[in-house]
N, C-alpha and C positions, 0 to 999 in steps of 0.2 A: 319155804317160809320158816321163820324162826318159831320154835316151840318154847313155851314158858314152863320152866321146872322150878317151882318155888321150894323153899326150905333148904336146909343144909344137905349137901351132897358132895360126892367125890368128883374129881376132874375126869372127864372122859376125853382122851386125845382124839377120838374119832368124831367129835362134835366141835363145831366152830360157832362163834357168835360173841355174846356178851356175858360176862360173869360178874356178879356182885360179890365182893370179897371184903372181909375185915382184915386189914393188914397189921402185922406185927411191926415192931420197930426195926428200922434198918440200922444195924450196929456199925456199919462201915461208911457212914456219911462223910467222914473226914477224908475218905479215899475216892469213893465213887458216888454219884447221885443215886437216889433210890431206884432200883430196877423196876418198880411198879410205875415209874413215871412221876412227873410233877403233879402235885395236888391241885385239884380244881380250885378256882378262886373262892367258891363257897364252902370249901372244906376247912372250916375254921373252928369246928367244935371238938377237934381232937380225937374223934372216933376212928378215923382212918378207914372209913367205909366208902368204897367207890366202885364204879363199874369199870372193868378192864376188858380188853380184847383177848382172844385166845392166844396170840403170840406172846403177850405179856404174861398171861396165865401159865403158859408152858415154861417161860423163863423162871418164874417163881417156883414152879415145881422142881426144876433142876436145882435151884439154890436150896430149896427145902430138903432135898435128898442129901445135900452136903452139910446140912445143919446150919446154913447161913441165913435162913429166912423162915418166918412163920406166917401163916395166913389161914383164913377159914372162908370157905365158899358159903354164901348165904342165899343166893338166888341165881337164876340164869335164863337167858333167852338164846337158844342155840338151834342148830340144824346139823344134819349129818355132813361131815366134811367131804367135799368133792373138789378135785383139782380143775375147776372150770376155767381157770385163768392160766393153767400151766403152759399150754401151747402159745398163748399170747405173750407170756413172759419170756418163754424160750426164744421166740422170734425176735423180741426186742434185744435180748442179750446177744443173739447172733449178729444182729445189725450193728450193735455197739462195738462188738469185738472186731467186726469187719472193717470198721473205720480206722483201725490201727494200721491197716495195709494200704490206706490211701496216701499217696505221696504228696498231693497238693494240699497244703494246710487249709486253704480256703474251702475246698471241697469237703475235707474232713470235718471242719467246723460246721458247715452247712448240714451235712448228714447227721452229725451228732445233735444238732439243734432239732432236726426232724424227729429223731428218736425220743428226745426229751419231751417234745410236744405231743407225741403219740401217747406217752405215759401220762402226761398232764391232762390231756383231753379225756382219756379213759377214766382217770380218777375223778375228774370233775363231772363226767357224765353220770357216774353212779350216785353222786351226791345231789345232782340237779333235780328240782321238783318238776321240771319240764321234760325230763328224760323218760325214755320208754323202759329203762332199766332202773328201778328204784332200789338200789342196794347200798345205802350208806355204810352198812356193816362191812361190805367188801372194801370200800375205800378206807375205812378206819383200820381194818386188819392189814391192809397193804402198808399204810403209814407205820403202824405199830411194828410190823415185821422188820421194816428198814431200821427203825429206832432200836429194836431189840438186837439186831445184828450188829449195829454200831456199838451198843453197850457191851455186847459179848467181846468185841474186839479189844476194847479198853480193859475189860475184866481179865481176859486171857493174857494180855500183855503185862498187866499189873501183877498177876499171880506168878507168871514165869514158870519155867519147868521145875525150878526149885523153890518157888515162892520167895525169891530174893530181890525182886525189883523194888527199888527205893524211890521211884517217881521221876519226874513229877506226875501227878494224877490230874485228870480233867476236872474242872470246876463246873462244867455244864456239858450235857450231851443232848443234841438235837436229833432230828430224824436221821440226818446223814452227816453230821458234823460233830467234832469234839473240840472243846475249848480248853487249851492247856495254858497255865500261867508259866512264866519263867523267861529266862534270857533266850535269845535266838539259839545259842549253843545247846542249852538244855532241851529246848523243844525239838531241834533237829536231831538230837540223840534219840528222842522218842520216835520221830518219823523214820529214822534209819532202822531202828529195831523192829518197827511195825510194817515198814514198806509203804508208808503213806506219803502223800504229797502235801506240802505245807502251803496254806493260804494265810499269809500274815495279815493281821489287823492291829490297829493301834491300841484298842481298848476292848475289854470284854463287854458283851451285851449288857444292857442295863438290868436285865432279868437275873444276871449272875449275882448272887449274894453269898458271901463266904467270910466267916470271921478270920480266916487264915490270911486273907489278902485285903488290904485297905483299898488299893486301886490296882487290881490285877491286870497285867498286860498279857494278852492271850494270842495264841496262834490257833487257827482252825485247820482240821484235817478233813 
């Protein structure tokens, strides 16, 4: 069970759960979305105080060490970290990797759909009030870890080995998708550099707001 630790404290990487933090400003918003994630709808008082998961918290710690982010922990609900889902995740990754060896496209598509459904069912099971396993914190951590990994990919590509990358930069980052504006040539340049697959769309999601683009055209990876 999660244990409550009120008051200001340091981050313990051996504990997982929820952390209430006061966030400093994100100075690179013109390049990348805030690594702490998008603000809740009721976060309109400007205090930038919110609850984040351990994967988000770990990302902020990395950026803070580089002098690129500031934050303060105010409260936490955490438990000792245990890799209870490691075997489950490993088996799903093995099953997905094995689909690359399937010659029949129909069979490959069917197996991949099954792997995706296994992931979706487990995630929903932890959130369901009717479930025998009530762990919404696991579900939130899983989603956050995927989102953080996606953010890191865009960050590392943008920095480059010599910090010379000139864009384009994503205008939105979802759990497993990045939305890049620009012409098909520009976006495919990004995809080639990162080794990503491109999923073209006509227009960015309505949630994308950026003063840099009046009607940005996006590609998703």
